[in-house]
C-alpha positions in Angstrom: 111.2 78.6 63.1 109.8 75.2 62.5 111.2 73.4 65.5 110.4 76.5 67.7 106.8 76.3 66.5 106.5 72.5 67.2 108.0 73.1 70.7 105.5 75.7 71.4 102.7 73.5 70.4 103.9 70.5 72.4 104.4 72.5 75.5 100.8 73.9 75.2 99.3 70.3 75.1 101.5 69.3 78.0 100.3 72.2 80.2 96.9 71.1 79.9 97.7 68.5 82.4 98.5 70.8 85.2 95.6 71.6 87.3 94.7 75.1 88.5 95.1 73.8 92.2 98.7 72.5 91.3 99.5 75.6 89.3 98.6 77.8 92.4 100.6 75.6 94.7 103.7 75.6 92.6 103.4 79.6 92.3 103.0 79.8 96.1 105.9 77.4 96.7 108.2 79.0 94.2 107.7 82.5 95.8 108.0 81.3 99.3 111.0 79.0 98.5 112.8 81.8 96.4 112.1 84.2 99.2 113.6 81.8 101.9 116.8 81.2 99.8 117.1 85.0 99.2 116.7 85.6 102.7 119.4 83.4 103.6 121.6 85.1 101.0 121.0 88.7 101.9 121.0 88.4 105.6 124.6 87.4 105.4 125.3 90.9 103.8 123.3 92.7 106.6 125.3 90.9 109.3 128.6 91.5 107.6 127.9 95.2 107.5 127.0 95.3 111.0 129.2 93.0 113.1 131.3 90.5 111.1 134.2 92.8 111.0 134.6 92.8 114.8 133.5 88.9 115.3 135.6 87.2 112.6 138.0 89.6 111.3 139.3 91.8 114.4 142.8 91.5 113.4 142.3 94.1 110.9 141.9 97.9 111.4 138.0 98.5 111.7 137.7 99.9 108.0 139.7 97.1 106.5 137.8 94.5 108.5 134.6 95.8 107.3 135.7 95.7 103.7 137.1 92.1 104.3 133.9 91.1 105.8 131.8 92.5 102.7 134.4 91.0 100.7 133.3 87.6 101.8 129.9 88.4 100.8 131.1 89.0 97.1 132.4 85.5 97.5 129.0 84.2 97.2 128.4 86.0 93.8 131.5 84.1 92.4 130.1 80.7 93.6 126.7 81.4 91.9 127.5 80.5 88.2 129.1 77.2 89.5 126.1 76.2 91.4 123.9 77.3 88.2 125.7 74.9 85.9 125.9 72.0 88.5 122.1 72.4 89.4 121.2 73.2 85.7 122.7 70.0 84.9 120.8 68.0 87.6 117.5 70.0 86.8 117.9 68.9 83.0 118.8 65.0 83.7 116.9 64.5 87.1 114.3 67.0 87.4 113.5 70.6 88.6 112.1 69.5 92.1 115.1 67.3 92.9 117.4 70.3 92.2 115.3 72.7 94.1 114.9 70.4 97.3 118.7 70.0 97.3 119.4 73.8 97.0 117.1 74.6 99.7 118.8 72.3 102.0 122.2 73.4 101.1 121.4 77.3 101.7 119.3 76.5 104.7 121.8 74.2 106.7 124.8 76.6 105.7 122.6 79.6 107.1 121.7 77.8 110.4 125.3 76.8 110.8 126.4 80.4 110.8 124.2 81.1 113.6 126.0 78.4 115.7 129.5 79.3 114.7 132.1 80.2 117.3 133.9 83.5 116.5 137.5 84.6 116.0 138.0 85.0 119.7 136.9 81.3 120.2 138.6 79.4 117.5 141.1 82.0 115.7 141.7 82.2 112.1 139.6 79.0 111.7 136.3 81.3 112.0 136.7 83.3 109.1 137.8 80.5 107.0 134.8 78.5 107.9 132.7 81.7 107.3 134.0 82.1 103.7 133.3 78.5 102.9 129.8 78.8 104.1 129.4 82.0 101.9 130.5 80.0 98.9 127.8 77.2 99.7 125.4 80.0 100.0 126.2 81.4 96.6 126.5 77.7 95.2 123.0 76.8 96.3 121.4 80.3 95.1 123.1 79.6 91.7 121.1 76.5 91.3 117.9 77.7 93.0 116.9 80.5 90.6 116.7 79.0 87.3 115.0 75.7 88.3 112.6 77.5 90.5 111.6 79.6 87.4 111.3 76.6 85.3 109.0 74.7 87.7 106.7 77.7 88.0 106.7 78.7 84.1 106.5 74.7 83.1 103.4 74.2 85.2 101.9 77.5 84.2 99.4 77.9 81.2 101.5 79.1 78.2 99.6 82.2 78.0 100.3 83.3 81.6 104.1 82.0 82.1 105.1 85.8 82.3 102.9 86.3 85.5 103.8 83.1 87.2 107.3 83.5 86.3 107.5 87.0 87.9 106.0 85.5 91.1 109.3 83.6 91.6 111.4 86.9 90.9 109.4 88.3 94.3 111.9 86.2 96.1 114.7 88.7 95.5 113.2 91.9 96.9 111.4 89.9 99.6 114.7 88.4 100.6 116.1 91.9 101.2 113.3 93.3 103.2 112.9 90.5 105.8 116.7 90.6 107.0 116.6 94.5 107.1 113.0 94.2 109.1 114.5 91.7 111.5 117.8 93.3 112.2 115.9 96.5 112.8 113.9 95.1 115.2 116.8 93.6 117.2 118.9 96.6 117.3 116.2 98.7 118.3 115.0 96.3 121.2 118.3 95.2 122.7 121.6 96.8 123.5 124.6 96.9 121.4 126.5 94.6 123.7 123.6 92.1 123.6 123.4 92.3 119.8 127.2 91.6 119.5 127.0 88.9 121.8 124.2 86.8 120.6 121.4 89.0 119.0 123.1 88.7 115.6 122.7 85.0 115.7 118.9 85.2 115.9 118.0 85.8 112.2 120.3 83.0 111.2 118.7 80.5 113.8 115.3 81.7 112.6 116.0 80.3 109.1 115.6 76.9 110.1 111.8 77.6 110.5 111.6 79.2 107.0 113.6 76.2 105.6 111.2 73.8 107.2 108.2 75.4 105.7 109.7 75.7 102.3 110.8 72.1 102.3 107.5 70.8 103.2 105.9 72.7 100.4 108.4 71.7 97.8 108.4 68.0 98.7 104.5 68.0 98.1 104.9 69.6 94.5 104.7 67.4 91.3 107.5 67.4 88.8 107.2 69.9 85.8 104.9 68.2 83.2 107.2 69.6 80.5 110.3 68.1 81.9 108.4 64.8 82.9 107.4 64.4 79.1 110.6 65.3 77.7 112.5 62.9 79.9 110.4 60.2 78.9 111.1 60.8 75.0 114.5 62.2 75.0 117.4 63.1 77.2 120.2 65.2 76.2 123.6 63.6 77.7 125.6 66.8 77.7 123.3 69.8 78.0 126.2 72.4 78.4 127.7 71.3 74.9 124.2 71.2 73.2 123.5 74.6 74.5 126.9 76.0 73.4 126.6 74.7 69.9 122.8 75.6 69.3 122.3 78.7 71.4 125.4 80.6 71.8 123.8 83.8 70.4 121.0 83.4 72.9 123.5 83.2 75.6 125.3 86.3 74.6 122.2 88.5 74.1 121.0 87.3 77.3 124.0 88.6 79.1 123.5 92.0 77.3 119.9 92.0 78.6 120.9 91.0 82.0 123.6 93.9 82.1 121.2 96.7 83.0 118.9 94.9 85.4 121.5 93.3 87.6 124.1 96.2 87.6 121.5 98.9 88.6 120.1 96.8 91.5 123.6 96.7 93.0 123.9 100.4 92.4 120.5 101.6 93.6 120.1 99.1 96.5 123.8 99.5 97.8 126.2 101.9 96.3 123.8 105.0 96.1 123.4 104.7 99.8 127.0 104.9 100.7 127.4 107.8 98.3 124.6 109.5 99.8 125.9 109.4 103.3 129.2 110.7 102.0 127.2 113.8 101.0 125.8 114.2 104.5 122.4 112.7 104.0 121.5 110.7 106.9 121.6 106.7 106.5 118.1 106.6 107.8 116.8 108.5 105.0 118.3 106.3 102.5 117.5 103.0 104.1 113.8 104.0 104.5 113.6 105.3 100.7 115.3 102.0 99.4 113.0 100.1 101.7 109.7 101.8 100.2 111.1 101.2 96.7 111.8 97.6 97.1 108.2 97.2 98.9 106.6 98.9 96.0 108.4 96.5 93.4 106.8 93.5 95.3 103.6 94.8 94.0 104.7 95.9 90.6 106.6 92.6 89.6 103.6 90.6 88.8 101.9 93.5 87.2 104.9 93.9 84.7 104.8 89.8 84.5 101.2 89.8 83.4 101.8 92.7 81.0 104.4 90.9 79.4 101.9 88.1 78.6 99.7 90.6 76.8 102.1 92.8 74.8 105.5 90.6 74.7 108.5 90.3 76.8 110.6 92.5 74.7 108.3 95.4 75.0 108.1 95.3 78.7 111.8 94.6 79.1 112.7 97.6 76.9 110.2 99.8 78.7 112.4 99.1 81.9 115.8 99.9 80.4 114.3 103.2 78.9 113.0 104.3 82.2 116.3 103.6 83.6 118.1 105.7 81.0 115.6 108.4 81.7 115.9 108.4 85.5 119.6 107.9 86.0 120.7 111.5 86.0 117.5 113.0 88.1 117.9 110.1 90.8 121.7 110.9 91.3 120.7 114.5 91.0 118.2 114.3 94.0 121.2 112.8 96.0 123.7 115.4 94.9 121.6 118.4 95.6 120.4 117.0 98.9 116.7 116.6 98.1 116.1 114.3 101.0 112.3 114.5 100.6 112.2 113.2 97.1 115.0 110.6 97.0 112.3 107.9 97.5 110.4 108.9 94.7 113.3 108.7 92.5 114.3 105.1 93.9 110.5 103.9 93.6 110.8 105.0 89.9 114.3 103.4 89.4 113.6 100.1 91.4 109.7 99.6 91.3 109.2 100.7 87.3 112.9 100.5 85.6 114.3 97.5 87.4 111.0 95.7 87.9 109.9 95.9 84.2 113.1 94.2 83.2 113.1 91.5 86.1 109.5 90.8 85.9 109.5 89.1 82.4 113.0 88.0 82.6 112.0 84.6 84.0 109.7 83.7 81.3 111.6 85.2 78.5 114.8 83.6 79.4 113.1 80.3 79.9 111.3 80.3 76.5 114.6 80.9 74.7 115.8 77.2 75.2 114.2 73.6 74.4 113.0 71.8 77.5 115.8 69.2 77.6 118.6 71.7 78.1 116.5 74.7 79.6 117.8 74.5 83.2 121.5 74.8 81.9 120.5 77.5 79.4 118.6 79.6 82.0 121.8 79.0 84.4 124.3 80.2 82.0 122.3 83.4 81.3 121.1 84.2 84.7 124.1 83.2 86.7 127.0 84.5 84.6 125.0 87.4 83.3 124.6 88.5 87.1 128.2 87.9 87.9 129.4 90.0 85.0 126.8 92.7 85.7 127.5 92.9 89.5 131.2 93.0 88.9 130.5 95.7 86.5 128.1 97.6 88.9 130.3 97.5 92.1 133.4 98.4 89.9 131.8 101.5 88.6 132.0 103.1 91.9 135.3 104.5 90.9 133.5 106.7 88.6 132.5 109.0 91.7 136.2 109.5 92.5 137.1 110.3 88.9 134.2 112.8 89.0 135.7 114.4 92.1 132.5 113.5 94.0 129.9 114.6 91.3 127.6 111.7 90.3 127.4 112.4 86.6 129.8 109.9 85.3 128.2 107.1 87.4 124.7 108.4 86.1 125.9 108.2 82.4 127.2 104.6 83.1 123.7 103.6 84.3 122.3 105.0 81.1 125.0 103.3 79.2 124.1 100.0 80.5 120.4 100.8 79.6 121.5 101.4 75.9 123.4 98.0 75.9 120.2 96.1 77.4 117.9 97.7 74.7 120.1 96.8 71.6 120.4 93.1 73.0 116.8 92.8 73.6 115.9 94.1 70.1 118.2 91.5 68.8 116.5 88.6 70.6 113.2 86.9 69.4 110.1 87.5 71.2 108.9 84.4 73.0 105.6 85.4 74.5 103.2 82.6 73.0 100.3 85.2 72.2 102.7 87.3 70.0 104.1 84.1 68.5 100.9 83.0 67.3 100.0 86.2 65.9 103.2 86.5 64.0 102.8 82.9 62.6 99.4 81.7 61.2 100.5 78.4 61.0 101.2 78.3 64.7 98.1 80.1 65.6 96.0 77.4 63.6 98.0 74.6 65.4 97.4 76.1 68.7 93.8 76.4 68.2 93.4 72.8 67.1 95.5 71.7 70.3 93.3 73.5 72.6 
């Protein structure tokens, strides 16, 4: 506890050097930059579902081609942990800002290149091979983006408001889902199917260059994290990974458990439930609009839950989200099973904008505060990216429970509830990291903090 206390006091002192203007700039930049990179990541998934089977995998049966196209999307998730470790090391050794500028360029250039790519009809088998390689670059860049963006925001923010500012970075993921859906919806509504298959699908990829330019301009004008700069001057950890595994193995394992429910339910509620609903005869438009409404509401609820975690603690808010997930698992699937089309959006708002949001919002500050500054980028990458990979694989694999249940969703709903239980147990075993609550729990820390201010 002594080292943790000293670390918190030093972070409070260093945070005083970040001006309100710089904190606001970092928060806006982190939110926009994260949105841009998730836009690039999810735009691929939308195009893969709509046209990539015909353009890059025409040698397959249409259904098989669609599955292969979506399989290339999954390749990005495999590359994310690798990118997380590489840029976690760069973030700990060279700085959060350098890592973020590099990841933005990697993801942005890769996305723009997809918009210029020749298809299978032009260059044959080379087209899908290049596409898969680009997809791996997407995942590699996103893996390094998330952790360093979180740290730049949290380490500039006042200690008492890290939960709020960290949650602004998390807005990037749902915003990155909404933008591609909106652009593709506009294109499919205004041009013919033939034009869309010929050139229209390229437009969202080419437009990304504008977003990348904006994000790059903003990031280049940010200052480095004051916490990193101070720690870098005093001491460096040569091998952050080895130090992490030696001192923080428990935090990593518990972090994966905390990540299980949050990541797996996003895959299930944002993707899988739509396919299940269509198989039950519910129009795809109903599910698309319901999911869109839920994600839009989540954009608002994320900073609310982030700020709440500063007041009552990361663990309480996180457990609230997992508990809501457990309570809503059977009702949400029941709305689909019993074809209650007018109420599905309400269930998804509860599942995503409350259940998922209450876990995802405090997660940024919660995971960052688990680790010392000198190995923090590596620690966050290990928890976030490997935890997301495990949870996503588990989430998508759970679809077989629908077949076991002979079309009834109750086994899958039970699985969702089970992930919530695992997450609650994991979070209960983790230490509270919110500075306000740490000070209440330890009088010595409270006295030192008051003196430092």
